[in-house]
N, C-alpha and C positions, 0 to 999 in steps of 0.2 A: 504494500500500500504506500502511495506517495505521501510525503509530508506537505508538499506545496501543490497548488493547483495550476496545471498547465491550461492557459486560457486560449481558446480559438479566437479567430476574428469574429466579432459580433455579427449576428445574422443581418441586422439592418445595414451594417457597413458592407457586408458581402453583397447584399441586394444592390447597393449603390455602385459597388465596384463592377458588377456585371453590366451595368449600363455605361458607366464611364469610370475608368480607373484613376488612380492618383496621379498618373502622368497625363491624363486628359484623353486617353484613347478608349474607343469602344471595345468591349470584350469580343473575342473571336472564338466562340465555343467550338470544340471538336470532340470526336469520339476517341477515347483512349483505347488504342488497340492492344496494348500490352499490360496496362495496369502498373501500379507501384508509385504513381505520382503522389507526393505528400500533400494531401488536401488540408489547407489551413482553416477551412470552415468547420470541419468535423474531426480534425486531428487523427486521420487514418489514411492509409494508402488507398489510392483509387483501385477499382476493379476493372479488368478488361471489359470494354463495351460501355463504360460510364461516359456521360457527357460532362466534360470539364472545360475550364478556361484558364489560361495563364494571364494574370493581370498584374499591374504594378500597384504596390501597396506601400504606404508610408505609416508604419506602426505607431509612431509617436504622435502623429498629427491630431487625431481625435482625442486622445488622452490629454494632450496639451491644451486643446480648446476647452475641454471640460474642467481642467484644473487651473487654468490661467498660466501654465508653464510657457516658457519661451525657449524651445530647444535650438533655435537658430539653425546652424549648419548640421546639427545632429538629426534634423528632420529628414532622414534618409528614406528613399523609396527603392523598392526592388521587386523582382518577380515572385509571385506565389500562385499556386494552383488552388482553385476553388471549384465546387460543383457549378455547372452551367445553369442549373435550375435549383428548385427548392432543395434544401438540405435539412436533415433531421437534427443536425448539430452534433456536438461531441457527446459521446457516451462514456461515463466514467469507467476506466478500465483498471485502476489501481497501479498503473505504470505510466511512465512518461512516453509521449508519442515519438515516433521516428527514431527510437533508441536501438537501432540494430547494431550488433557487435562490430567494432572497428570504425564506427562513424566518428568523424571529427567535428566537434562543435565548439563554438565560442559562446561564453556566457557574458553578455555585456550588461554592466550595471549603470543605472541612471539615477540622478538626483531629482529633487522636486522641481527643478527647472527643465528637466529633460536633457541634461548634459551627461555625457559619458564620464563616469568617475572611476572606471576600472573595467577590467575584463579578465577572463580566465579561459584558457584552452581546456577542453574536456575531450578525452578520447573515451568513447563509450566502450567499456569492457564487455565481457560476455553478458548475455541477457540476464543471467542469474543475479548479477550485481549492478546492473545499469541503474536501477532505482536508487540504490545506495549512493552511487557516484553522483547522480544529479542532486540528491538530497544534500550531500556534503557541499557541493558547489553552491547551492542556493543558501545553505546555512552560513557558509563563509561570506557570501555576498551580503546577506542581511545582517551579519554581525556588525557591519558598518552602519550606524544609525542614519547616515545621510543617504543611503540607498533606498529608493522607494519602489523600484521595479527592475526586473531583469528580462532581457530578451535573449533567447537562444537562437543562434544562427548557424547554418551549415558553413563550415570553414571553406570548403572548396569553391562554392558559388556565392557565399555571403547571404544566401536567402534566409529570410525570417522564418523560423520554425514555430515558435510559440512564445508567449509572455507569461511571466510569473510576477505577481505583486506581493509586496510585503504583507505577511499575514496579520 
């Protein structure tokens, strides 16, 4: 069981991204022929034959608007996969998403203004201890009282995976 909550992209945000993404482009849905795309709307891999879209997403943007933060240049945007149509959302699984053995992740820590205040490389070990590895990384991040949220990104492409907020 995870100690921290992996947060998917909020359903209303996904609906907007399907119309026009954070780079201003219209989504171009396609049928996933092979499966395995990391869907950020429900935090699971896609299945072969599912309709998905690759959209540009700026994960700090809406959080900053709600909190009054000013992330400035840290308001990054990048590609994420989402369902092309309605999605049931994330189903609690007791583990962190996209934690396949050998995956390289970076855990970026942000302060109340939305500025990066640290980062940590995480290599996901075998599946049996992946949850413990993530829990340790998030515990270390939130040991700093200035850290209010953390983003997990894939190291290779830099893609946003999920967000964890201070408990």
